N, C-alpha and C positions, 0 to 999 in steps of 0.2 A: 237551573244554574243561573245565578245572578251575573250577567255579563256587563253590567254598567257600573262605572265609578263615579264618585262624587268628590269634587276638589274645591276647596275654599282658598281663594287668593286675596291679596291685600288691597282691595278696593273698599267700597261701602259694605258694611256688614249687612247681611240679609235680615229682613224684618221677621221672617219665619223660616223654619227649616222644613224640608220635604220629608216624606216618609223614609227614614233611614233603612228600613228593612228591604227596600227594593234594590239596594246597592251591594255589590260584591266586594267593593273596596271604598274606603272613605279616607281622605287625606287632606292636608292643608300645608300651605307654606308657612314659614316661621312668622311672618307678619300677621297672617290671618289667625295664628294661634292666640294672639292677644285678644281679639274680639270674641273668639269662641269661648275663651275663659270668662270674659265679662258677661257673655250671654248665657252662661251656665250650660253650655253645650256638653253633652255626655262625652268627655274626652277619652274615655275608655273605648269608644267606638272608632277612634282614629287608628288607621293601620300604619301611617307614618306621618311625620312632620319634617319637611325638607326645606333647605335653603342655605344661605351663607351665614345665617344667624346674626346678621347686622341689625335685625329688628328684635331679636330675642336671644338671650344669653344661653338658653338651654339648661340653666342651673336651678331655676326656681320651682321646677316641677319634676323632681327626681324620679317620681313614680313612672313618668312617661319617657325618661331619658333613653330607654332602649328602643324607642320608636323614632328618635331623631336621626335623620340622614343628612350629614353635612355635605353640601354641594357648593364648594367655594369658587367654582369657575365663573369669572367675571365676564366671559364672552357670551354667556347666556343668562336670561332672566330666571328668577326663581320659578316663575310659571313654566317656562320652557323646560327647566330641569325636572320639575315635578311631572310634567307630561312624559318625559323620557322614562322616568321610573314606572309610571303607570303603563306605558307601552311595553316595557320590559316584562311586566307582570301579566301581559296578554290581554289587556282590556282595549276594546275598540270604540266604546261609547262612553263619553265623559260629560257629565253635567258640571258646569262651573259657576260658582257663586262668588261675588266679590270682584267681578271682572271690570266693573265700571265705577265711577265716582272717584273721589280723591283727586290726585294729580292726573290731569287729562293725558299727559304724555304716556302714563302707564296704561291708560285705556287704549290708546292707539297702538302701543306696543303689544298689548294682549291680543288685539285683532291680528296683528302681523304674525305673532306666534301661532295663533289658530290657523292662519292661512298656510303656514309652513307644514302643519300637521294634517291638512284637510284631506289628503289622499291616504292617510294612515289611520285617522280616527274621525269619528263623528263627535264634534265638540259643540255643545249647546250651552250658551251663556244665558243667565237669567238675572234680572234685577227688578227693582220695584215697578218699572215701567213696561218692560217687554222681555221677550226671549229673542235671542238672535243667534244666527249660525250661518255658515256657508251651505248653499244648496247645490245639488247636482243639476245637470242640464235639462232634466225632466223631473218635475216635482209637483206634488199635489198636497195642498193644505186642506184639512177638514175641520168643521166646527168653528169657523171664523167669521161668520156673517156679522157685519157692522164693526168688526175690529179694525183698528188702524194697522195698515200694512205699509212698510217702507222697504224699497229695494235699493241696494247700494252697490254700484259697480266697483270692483276691486282689482284694478283701477278702471277697467272697461268691460263692456259686455255688448255683443253683437247679435242681431237677429233674434231679439227677445219678443215673445208673444205671451200675453197673459189673458186669462179668462176668469171672470168672477169678481173683478175689481171695478170700482166706480169709473176710473179712467183707465181703460184697457189699452194694451199695446198690441200692434201687429207688425212683426218683423222690424221692430225698433232697435235703437242702439243708445248707449249712454256711456259717458266718460266722467270720471270724478272731477276732471278739470273743466267740464263743459256743462253737462246737465245731469241732474240726479233724478231718481224715481221715488222720492220720499213723500210721506204724508198722504198716501192713498188710503182707501178703506175697502173692505170686502162687501159686496152687495149680494153675494151668494154664500151659502154655507160652505161651498167647496171652491177653492181657488187653484187654478192650474197655471204653471209657469214653465215655459220652455225657452231655451236659448242655445245658440250654436257655438259661441266663442267667448272666452273670457271667464271671469269668476264673479259670483254674485252672492252678496250677503243679504239676508232677509231679517227684518225686525218685525215681530208680531206683537202688537201692543196688548197689554192687559186691559186697557180701557176700550170703550166703544166710541165710535165716531158720533160727534154731536154737531148738528148743522147750526 
């Protein structure tokens, strides 16, 4: 059973597409529908296109009109509303493309939305530079030697210990207003992270550290 969903939202369009066969559901917001058409994405693979349709009229692709879900609620973003639909359909794991780039207030808003869903879903963003997601209080990364690793407190984290990073931590702490844990890199193939309090966002770079 394919228990993972793929969601395109209205940031920078991805340079490549993942293997679509690994997903049990594929969807996009109305803004992302524009770039998917321009990139010749197989639109028949979409299970739904949702949003308030302020970025797309819904009229120029009548063949897909049955997949449009109008969500006009202005109290939530299109990303939030799309996740609600995906959750209603029973998916717990979601890969998100188009979460960064464009207007940076959207990027920060997308992180906040993912934070709200972190106990309900495993949401993994990916862009041209990295993949990023919230991690549980005990977490292991594998196959990351020499990759850039950034840890971002959201908004704070306490008693954090890391193993396998060039600059390790032992019972450390960080706050977004004081000190960040960004621009580190893995010196081992396996990185272990544990913390006791707060929430932590991890960025795993696609590039390798260069001294």
